[in-house]
C-alpha positions, 0 to 999 in steps of 0.5 A: 567826550568834552576833549573831542568836542573842544578839538572839533570846535577849535578846528571848525573855528580855525577853518572858518577863520581861514576861509573868511580871510581868503573870502575877504581877500579874493572876493568869492568863496570859489576863489577862496577855495582855490587859494586854499587848495593851492596852499594845500598842494604846496604843503603836500609837495613839501612833506612828501619825503616825510610821507615816504618815510612814514610809509616805510616805517609802517611797512617795517612795523607790519613786517615785524608784527608778522614775524612775531606772530607767525608761530615760528619761535626762531624769529 
């Protein structure tokens, strides 16, 4: 439980730090949020091939589990 609380605190402090930086840079929370959203959109576009690959991996694992548990000893 202590580990989970530590992770939550670190993420919260990191988020507040990022938002604080953008708030001081841009002058308003609305503009700071827009800047963070813009950055996250760039990350999403950059990691799209990875997301596609992980989706295919998940489908392959699901198919393997289905084949292993279908009751047919020939698979």
